C-alpha positions as CSV (number, residue, x, y, z in Angstrom):
1,M,33.3,200.4,104.7
2,G,32.1,197.8,102.1
3,A,33.8,194.9,100.6
4,A,35.7,195.2,97.5
5,F,34.3,193.2,94.4
6,H,36.7,191.1,92.3
7,L,36.1,190.7,88.8
8,V,37.2,188.4,86.0
9,E,36.0,187.2,82.6
10,V,35.9,183.6,81.8
11,S,35.5,182.3,78.3
12,V,35.5,178.8,76.8
13,S,37.1,178.0,73.3
14,D,33.8,175.7,72.4
15,P,30.6,177.8,72.7
16,G,28.7,174.8,73.4
17,E,30.7,174.4,76.5
18,L,29.7,177.8,77.9
19,R,26.6,176.4,79.7
20,S,28.5,173.6,81.3
21,L,31.2,176.2,82.5
22,R,28.5,178.3,83.8
23,E,26.8,175.7,85.6
24,H,30.4,174.4,87.0
25,L,31.3,177.9,88.4
26,R,27.9,178.4,90.0
27,R,28.7,175.5,92.5
28,V,31.4,177.8,94.1
29,P,30.1,179.9,97.1
30,G,30.7,183.3,97.1
31,V,30.7,184.0,93.4
32,E,28.0,185.4,91.1
33,I,28.0,184.3,87.4
34,T,26.7,186.3,84.8
35,Q,26.6,185.6,81.1
36,I,27.5,188.7,78.9
37,P,28.2,189.2,75.1
38,G,31.8,189.4,74.2
39,T,33.7,192.2,73.0
40,P,35.1,191.9,69.5
41,A,38.8,193.0,69.0
42,D,39.9,195.2,66.2
43,G,39.1,193.5,62.9
44,E,36.8,190.6,64.5
45,L,33.5,190.5,63.2
46,G,31.9,188.9,66.2
47,V,32.6,187.0,69.5
48,W,30.9,184.3,71.5
49,D,29.5,185.3,75.0
50,V,31.7,185.2,78.0
51,L,31.2,184.7,81.7
52,Q,31.5,187.7,84.3
53,V,32.7,186.2,87.5
54,V,32.0,188.5,90.5
55,A,33.2,187.7,94.0
56,T,33.4,189.9,97.3
57,G,36.6,188.6,98.0
58,S,39.8,187.3,96.1
59,G,39.4,184.1,98.0
60,A,36.1,183.0,96.5
61,L,37.6,184.0,93.1
62,A,40.8,181.9,93.8
63,V,38.5,178.9,94.5
64,A,36.6,179.4,91.5
65,A,39.8,179.6,89.5
66,R,41.1,176.4,91.2
67,T,38.0,174.4,89.7
68,L,39.1,175.2,86.1
69,P,41.5,172.2,85.8
70,A,38.6,170.0,86.7
71,F,36.3,171.2,84.5
72,I,38.8,171.3,81.4
73,R,39.9,167.5,82.4
74,S,36.2,166.4,82.3
75,R,35.4,167.6,78.7
76,R,35.2,165.0,76.1
77,S,37.0,167.1,73.5
78,N,40.0,169.5,74.2
79,V,38.6,173.0,75.2
80,S,40.6,175.9,76.5
81,V,39.4,178.2,79.2
82,T,40.5,181.8,79.1
83,V,40.6,183.8,82.3
84,K,40.9,187.7,81.7
85,A,41.7,189.7,84.8
86,T,42.6,193.3,85.1
87,N,46.3,193.1,84.4
88,R,46.6,189.6,82.5
89,T,44.8,187.3,80.1
90,V,45.7,183.4,80.6
91,T,44.5,180.5,78.4
92,I,44.3,177.3,80.2
93,T,44.4,174.1,78.3
94,V,44.7,170.3,79.0
95,D,48.4,170.6,78.0
96,N,49.4,173.7,80.0
97,V,47.0,173.4,82.8
98,D,49.9,172.9,85.6
99,D,51.8,175.7,84.2
100,A,49.0,178.3,83.6
101,M,47.3,177.9,86.9
102,P,49.9,179.6,89.0
103,I,49.8,182.8,86.5
104,V,46.2,182.8,87.1
105,E,46.3,182.7,90.7
106,K,49.1,185.5,90.6
107,A,46.8,187.6,88.3
108,L,43.9,187.2,90.7
109,D,46.0,188.4,93.8
110,A,47.0,191.6,91.8
């Protein structure tokens, strides 16, 4: 029986930070990062690319998520990072990082 794959999409509010976020997440062992075109919602004309984060176990995905506060706090300007799991979408900012991370971790466990 093969290992289950876990998948989330991660985006950043400043498209100029996408490459930095991609490199930041690539340092996490056990995850694969792919940059893909975003999908516009109804009424949107265009969207920025997003990062698809794939892990063979939820543990590696949780480790990747736990690195996001450090990434957000290290930016010169205020950026937000949005994590989209199967059942939930959470946006993390420097102002809500302590409140948002438990929600992200719970979404990844589901």
